C-alpha positions as CSV (number, residue, x, y, z in Angstrom):
1,M,84.9,2.8,-33.6
2,K,81.4,1.3,-33.5
3,K,81.8,0.2,-29.9
4,K,82.9,3.7,-28.9
5,A,79.9,5.4,-30.6
6,I,77.5,2.9,-28.8
7,F,79.2,3.6,-25.5
8,I,78.9,7.4,-26.0
9,L,75.2,7.1,-26.9
10,F,74.6,4.8,-23.9
11,V,76.3,7.4,-21.6
12,L,74.2,10.2,-23.0
13,V,70.9,8.3,-22.7
14,L,71.8,7.3,-19.1
15,T,72.7,10.9,-18.2
16,F,69.4,12.3,-19.4
17,A,67.4,9.4,-17.9
18,I,68.9,9.8,-14.4
19,S,69.1,13.6,-14.3
20,P,66.9,15.2,-11.7
21,N,64.1,17.5,-12.5
22,V,65.4,21.1,-12.1
23,N,62.6,23.2,-13.6
24,A,61.9,24.9,-10.3
25,Q,65.1,26.9,-10.3
26,C,64.3,28.8,-13.5
27,S,60.9,30.0,-12.2
28,M,62.4,30.9,-8.8
29,C,65.1,33.0,-10.4
30,T,62.5,34.7,-12.6
31,I,60.2,35.5,-9.7
32,N,63.1,36.9,-7.6
33,A,64.3,39.0,-10.4
34,E,60.8,40.4,-11.1
35,Q,60.2,41.2,-7.5
36,G,63.6,42.8,-7.0
37,V,63.0,45.1,-10.0
38,K,59.5,46.1,-8.8
39,N,60.9,46.9,-5.3
40,G,63.7,49.1,-6.7
41,N,66.5,46.7,-6.1
42,T,69.4,47.3,-8.4
43,Q,71.3,44.1,-7.7
44,T,68.9,42.1,-9.8
45,A,69.8,44.1,-12.9
46,G,73.0,42.1,-13.2
47,L,71.1,38.8,-13.1
48,N,70.6,38.7,-16.8
49,T,74.2,39.5,-17.5
50,G,75.2,36.6,-15.2
51,V,72.9,34.2,-16.9
52,L,74.3,35.2,-20.3
53,Y,77.8,34.8,-19.0
54,L,77.0,31.3,-17.8
55,L,75.3,30.5,-21.0
56,S,78.1,31.6,-23.3
57,L,81.0,30.0,-21.4
58,P,80.5,26.4,-22.7
59,Y,80.1,27.6,-26.2
60,L,83.3,29.7,-25.9
61,M,85.2,26.7,-24.6
62,A,83.9,24.5,-27.4
63,V,85.1,27.1,-30.0
64,I,88.5,27.3,-28.4
65,V,88.9,23.4,-28.4
66,G,87.7,23.4,-32.0
67,V,90.3,26.0,-33.1
68,V,93.1,24.2,-31.2
69,W,92.1,20.9,-32.7
70,Y,91.9,22.3,-36.2
71,K,95.3,24.0,-35.9
72,K,96.9,20.8,-34.5
73,Y,95.5,18.3,-36.9
74,R,95.2,20.1,-40.2
75,K,97.4,18.8,-42.9
76,K,100.4,20.9,-44.0
77,N,102.7,20.5,-47.0
78,I,100.8,17.8,-48.8
79,H,102.8,16.2,-51.6
80,L,100.8,14.6,-54.4
81,N,103.6,12.7,-56.2
82,M,102.2,13.5,-59.7
83,K,104.1,13.0,-62.9
84,K,105.8,16.1,-64.2
85,E,105.0,15.3,-67.8
86,P,102.2,17.3,-69.5
87,F,99.0,15.3,-70.1
88,N,95.9,15.8,-72.3
89,L,92.4,15.9,-70.9
90,N,90.8,15.0,-74.3
């Protein structure tokens, strides 16, 4: 279990260390959307909806996986094997 956690941590660190710098796309989309609205373009009105759609999709998938995992692995019909004799708590 410890080796698996170290491997996952290593992969995450490696992923964030090697990932390219992509800050330019956000500012480019913002400028294009602002210019399109100023010029009367109606196609850029759907840009925010598309961004929200792309943002919510990973969270929705995580919730679905969590619900399926919970339903599959929750314990059902737990038997405690307790004595049927009455007992005192004093």
